[in-house]
C-alpha positions in Angstrom: -38.8 -19.0 -24.5 -38.6 -22.8 -24.7 -37.0 -22.6 -28.1 -34.3 -20.2 -26.8 -33.6 -22.6 -23.9 -33.3 -25.5 -26.3 -30.9 -23.6 -28.5 -28.7 -22.7 -25.5 -28.8 -26.3 -24.3 -27.8 -27.4 -27.7 -24.9 -24.9 -27.8 -23.7 -26.0 -24.4 -23.7 -29.7 -25.5 -21.8 -28.8 -28.6 -19.2 -26.9 -26.7 -18.9 -29.7 -24.1 -18.5 -32.2 -26.9 -15.8 -30.1 -28.6 -13.9 -29.7 -25.3 -14.1 -33.4 -24.7 -12.6 -34.2 -28.1 -10.0 -31.4 -28.0 -8.3 -31.5 -24.6 -6.9 -28.2 -23.4 -3.4 -29.7 -23.2 -3.3 -29.6 -27.0 -3.3 -25.8 -26.8 -0.3 -25.6 -24.5 2.2 -24.1 -26.9 -0.4 -21.7 -28.4 -1.4 -20.5 -24.9 2.1 -20.0 -23.9 2.9 -17.9 -27.0 -0.3 -15.8 -26.5 0.5 -15.2 -22.8 4.0 -14.0 -23.8 2.5 -11.6 -26.3 0.0 -10.3 -23.8 2.5 -9.9 -21.0 5.6 -9.0 -23.0 7.6 -11.4 -20.8 8.8 -15.0 -21.1 6.2 -17.3 -19.6 6.8 -20.8 -18.3 3.9 -23.2 -17.8 4.7 -26.0 -15.4 1.2 -27.3 -14.5 -2.0 -28.5 -16.2 -4.3 -26.7 -18.7 -8.0 -27.1 -18.2 -11.2 -25.4 -19.5 -13.0 -23.2 -17.1 -16.7 -22.5 -17.0 -17.8 -21.1 -13.6 -16.3 -17.6 -14.1 -16.9 -17.6 -17.8 -15.7 -19.8 -20.7 -11.9 -19.8 -21.0 -8.8 -21.6 -19.9 -7.2 -22.3 -16.6 -3.4 -22.6 -16.6 -1.8 -23.9 -13.4 1.7 -23.2 -11.9 2.8 -20.4 -14.1 6.1 -18.4 -13.9 6.3 -14.9 -15.5 10.0 -14.2 -15.9 11.6 -10.8 -15.4 13.5 -8.8 -18.0 17.1 -10.1 -17.7 18.4 -6.6 -17.6 16.5 -6.0 -14.4 17.2 -9.2 -12.5 17.1 -13.0 -12.6 14.2 -13.6 -10.2 10.8 -13.9 -12.0 8.4 -11.0 -11.7 5.6 -13.4 -10.6 4.9 -16.9 -9.5 1.2 -17.7 -10.2 -0.7 -20.7 -8.7 -3.4 -20.5 -11.3 -4.0 -18.2 -14.3 -7.5 -17.9 -15.8 -7.4 -16.6 -19.3 -10.6 -15.5 -21.2 -10.1 -15.5 -25.0 -11.2 -12.8 -27.4 -13.9 -14.7 -29.4 -13.4 -12.6 -32.5 -9.7 -13.4 -32.6 -10.6 -17.1 -32.4 -12.8 -16.7 -35.5 -9.8 -15.3 -37.3 -7.7 -18.3 -36.2 -5.7 -16.3 -33.6 -5.6 -16.9 -29.8 -5.7 -13.7 -27.9 -7.0 -12.9 -24.4 -9.3 -10.2 -23.1 -8.7 -10.9 -19.4 -5.9 -12.5 -17.5 -6.7 -13.3 -13.9 -3.8 -14.3 -11.6 -5.0 -16.4 -8.7 -2.8 -16.3 -5.5 0.3 -15.0 -7.2 3.5 -14.0 -5.5 4.6 -10.7 -7.2 8.1 -9.2 -6.9 8.2 -5.4 -7.0 11.8 -4.1 -7.2 13.9 -1.2 -8.4 15.7 -1.3 -11.7 19.4 -0.3 -12.0 18.2 3.2 -13.2 16.1 3.6 -10.0 12.7 3.0 -11.6 10.3 0.3 -10.3 10.2 -2.9 -12.5 6.4 -2.4 -13.1 7.3 0.7 -15.2 9.2 -1.2 -18.0 6.7 -4.0 -17.7 3.7 -1.7 -18.5 5.8 0.2 -21.1 6.5 -3.2 -22.8 2.7 -3.9 -22.9 2.0 -0.7 -24.7 4.9 -1.2 -27.1 3.4 -4.6 -28.1 0.0 -3.0 -28.8 0.8 -2.6 -32.5 0.5 -6.3 -33.0 -3.2 -6.0 -34.1 -4.6 -6.9 -30.7 -5.9 -4.9 -27.7 -4.2 -5.1 -24.3 -5.9 -7.5 -21.9 -7.3 -6.5 -18.5 -5.1 -7.9 -15.8 -6.6 -9.0 -12.5 -4.9 -10.2 -9.3 -6.8 -12.1 -6.7 -5.5 -12.9 -3.2 -1.9 -12.0 -4.2 1.2 -11.3 -2.2 3.5 -8.4 -3.2 7.1 -8.5 -2.1 9.4 -5.4 -2.2 13.0 -6.0 -3.2 16.3 -4.1 -3.7 18.7 -6.1 -5.6 18.7 -9.6 -4.0 17.4 -8.3 -0.7 13.7 -8.5 0.1 12.2 -5.9 2.5 10.6 -6.9 5.8 7.4 -5.3 4.6 5.0 -7.0 2.2 1.4 -6.8 1.0 -1.0 -9.7 1.4 -4.6 -10.5 0.4 -4.1 -8.2 -2.5 -6.7 -7.7 -5.2 -5.8 -5.6 -8.3 -7.8 -4.6 -11.4 -5.6 -3.0 -14.1 -7.4 -2.3 -17.3 -6.3 -0.3 -20.3 -8.2 2.9 -21.2 -6.3 4.1 -24.3 -2.9 3.9 -25.8 -1.2 5.5 -22.8 -3.4 5.0 -19.8 -4.5 2.3 -17.3 -7.2 2.5 -14.7 -6.4 0.9 -11.4 -8.3 -0.5 -8.4 -6.6 -2.2 -5.5 -7.3 -3.5 -2.0 -4.6 -5.0 0.1 -3.3 -5.5 3.7 0.2 -4.8 5.0 2.3 -7.4 6.9 5.8 -8.2 8.1 8.0 -11.2 7.3 9.3 -11.2 10.9 5.9 -11.3 12.5 2.9 -13.8 12.3 1.3 -13.6 8.8 -1.7 -11.4 9.8 -2.8 -8.0 8.7 -1.3 -4.9 10.4 -3.4 -2.5 8.4 -5.6 -2.6 5.3 -5.9 0.0 2.6 -7.3 0.5 -0.9 -6.5 2.7 -3.9 -8.2 3.7 -7.1 -7.3 6.0 -9.9 -5.2 6.1 -13.1 -1.7 5.5 -14.4 -0.4 7.2 -17.5 2.7 6.3 -19.5 4.0 8.9 -21.9 6.9 8.6 -24.3 10.2 10.1 -23.2 8.8 11.3 -19.8 8.1 9.9 -16.3 4.9 8.0 -15.7 2.1 9.9 -14.0 -0.3 8.7 -11.4 -3.6 10.1 -10.0 -4.7 8.0 -7.1 -6.9 8.2 -4.1 -5.5 6.1 -1.2 -7.6 5.1 1.7 -6.3 3.6 4.9 -9.0 1.5 6.5 -10.2 2.0 10.0 -7.5 -0.1 11.8 -6.4 -0.5 15.4 -3.6 2.1 16.0 -1.5 -0.5 17.9 -1.5 -2.8 14.8 -0.4 0.0 12.4 2.3 1.1 14.8 3.4 -2.5 15.1 3.9 -2.6 11.3 6.5 0.1 11.5 7.9 -0.4 15.0 8.2 -4.1 14.9 7.0 -4.4 18.5 3.6 -4.1 20.2 2.8 -0.6 21.5 0.2 -0.3 24.3 -1.9 2.4 22.8 -5.6 2.1 22.3 -7.7 3.8 19.6 -8.2 3.5 15.9 -6.7 5.2 12.9 -7.9 5.9 9.3 -6.7 8.2 6.6 -7.4 9.3 3.0 -4.7 10.8 0.7 -4.8 12.2 -2.8 -1.5 11.4 -4.7 -1.0 12.9 -8.1 1.8 13.9 -10.5 4.9 12.3 -12.2 6.7 9.7 -10.1 9.7 11.9 -9.3 7.5 14.7 -8.0 4.3 13.4 -6.5 2.0 15.8 -4.6 0.3 14.4 -1.5 -2.7 15.9 0.3 -4.9 14.2 2.8 -6.3 13.8 6.3 -5.7 11.4 9.2 -8.3 10.5 11.8 -7.7 9.1 15.3 -10.6 8.0 17.4 -11.3 6.0 20.5 -9.3 8.1 23.0 -12.0 8.6 25.5 -9.8 10.2 28.1 -8.6 12.9 25.6 -10.6 16.1 25.8 -9.0 18.8 23.7 -10.8 22.2 23.6 -12.7 22.6 20.3 -12.2 19.0 19.3 -14.8 16.2 19.4 -14.2 14.1 22.5 -12.1 11.0 21.9 -11.3 12.0 18.3 -8.5 13.8 16.5 -8.2 14.9 12.8 -4.9 15.9 11.3 -4.6 17.4 7.8 -1.3 16.9 6.0 0.5 17.7 2.7 3.8 16.7 1.2 5.8 15.3 -1.7 7.2 12.0 -2.7 9.9 10.9 -5.2 9.5 7.2 -5.9 12.7 6.7 -8.0 14.7 8.3 -5.1 12.6 6.5 -2.5 12.0 9.7 -0.5 8.9 11.1 1.2 8.3 14.4 3.0 5.0 15.1 4.9 3.9 17.8 7.2 0.6 18.7 9.0 -1.2 21.8 8.0 -3.4 24.1 10.1 -7.2 23.8 9.6 -9.6 26.4 10.8 -12.3 23.8 11.6 -10.0 21.3 13.4 -7.8 23.7 15.4 -5.7 20.8 16.5 -2.8 22.1 18.7 -0.2 19.7 17.1 2.3 20.2 14.4 3.9 17.1 12.8 6.8 16.7 10.3 7.9 13.4 8.8 10.7 12.6 6.4 11.8 9.2 5.0 14.5 8.1 2.5 15.6 4.9 0.9 12.1 3.5 1.7 12.5 0.2 -0.3 16.1 -0.5 0.6 17.5 0.7 3.9 14.9 3.0 5.4 16.0 6.1 7.2 13.3 8.3 8.7 12.7 11.2 11.1 9.7 12.5 12.9 9.2 15.8 14.9 6.1 16.6 16.8 5.4 19.9 18.6 2.3 20.6 20.7 0.5 23.5 22.2 -2.0 23.3 25.1 -2.2 19.6 24.9 -4.1 17.9 27.7 -2.1 16.1 30.4 -4.1 12.9 29.7 -2.5 12.8 26.2 1.0 12.8 27.8 0.0 10.1 30.2 -1.2 7.8 27.4 1.9 8.4 25.4 4.0 7.6 28.5 2.1 4.4 29.1 2.5 3.4 25.4 6.2 4.1 25.1 7.3 2.9 28.6 8.9 6.3 29.4 7.9 7.2 33.0 6.5 10.6 33.9 7.5 12.6 37.0 6.1 11.3 40.3 3.9 14.3 40.8 2.8 14.7 37.2 -0.6 16.4 37.2 -3.6 14.4 36.2 -5.3 17.5 34.7 -4.0 20.6 33.0 -2.2 21.1 29.7 1.3 21.3 28.3 3.5 22.4 25.4 6.8 21.3 23.9 8.2 19.0 21.3 9.6 15.5 20.8 11.6 13.9 18.0 12.2 10.3 16.8 14.4 8.9 14.0 15.7 5.6 12.6 19.1 6.6 14.1 17.5 7.6 17.4 14.4 5.5 17.9 13.8 6.6 21.5 11.9 9.9 21.9 14.0 13.0 22.7 12.7 16.4 23.6 11.0 18.2 26.4 7.6 19.5 27.7 6.2 21.9 30.2 2.9 20.9 31.7 0.9 23.3 33.9 -1.3 21.9 36.6 -4.8 23.4 37.2 -3.4 25.4 40.1 -0.9 27.1 37.7 2.2 25.2 38.9 4.3 24.1 35.9 6.2 20.9 35.6 9.0 20.6 33.1 10.4 17.3 32.1 12.8 16.2 29.4 13.1 13.0 27.4 16.7 11.9 27.2 18.4 9.7 24.6 18.3 6.9 27.2 14.6 7.1 27.3 14.2 8.4 30.8 12.7 11.6 32.1 14.4 14.3 34.0 11.6 16.1 35.8 12.0 19.5 37.2 9.2 21.1 39.2 9.3 24.9 38.9 7.6 27.6 40.9 4.4 29.1 39.5 5.0 31.5 36.7 8.6 30.3 36.2 9.3 28.7 32.7 
């Protein structure tokens, strides 16, 4: 044991002595060329080069710019505060500098659409695979505490991802495995999280065909008001928490989506057959990433029995979003309507019943952001109250006689 420790100590001293004699800066040009081979992009190193030891022997490269393919745009694909590169030791013995792992620390990444409609990450990964024939394996790419911006041409979207960790590692000649955790935020609001989520699965790139993904996406248990603030841009007075899980699979132009959404913390909501204070909604749909379109609808579930049907559609998600939402309800408790009224600021009729149940529908869209529709709510004594949501956001209540609808 002592002999092994002495050997390790001797090796550590030898390596320390070598790094003291051969400063990392002497490797600048070789490191830059190796990074360009590994990333298949022009790389610019503006900061210092140092040896790193705490996370494993390797190099730390500071202030790195990873440039975009000029055919896609002029803005770099990434600005990286520090890049930790772990070499392949066998390649060093052969006199070649190649990396097994590239870790990007606090990068700012730009995700944008190409002129053909594809995301710029697609040609980036395809380029990595194309460079695979140069007698070296692809490196594992890691992102730590990154920011992901979404852009369309020169215009950046108000949404962005923060505190992003990504592990992207090659499996074979066409496939990557992916793990990611991140939080959503807005550029026009304080830089805090309005909803965290994670994803894991695979990405497959096939010649002459669209990329395929197979991911499980989990929305963390977040405050419902925060998630609504992310999309609405203003605070909505609605309590409770929301979480979701979705399975997303298929080629990018025809992705199949299946999942469930859970709402909890609504202590006043008591829906027959449903756990008090909790609601589960199952959904299915499709997405076309190149065309930036999403269609999702709720599906009936024999166990949940939720008396709500939801339909959502969005287009031009990464450029100029247009969306529409339609909700229809059957035998929904009056307390639910009261909470929605309080959250949206739309008043209910003066004699709106505190108990009872109602049915009807309401619609929202990017062109008409105020709710529009109508409901009939029956009081416990059987007297129905009908009220309408107008485009001006007010209610036009009409009290009807019992039995009249």
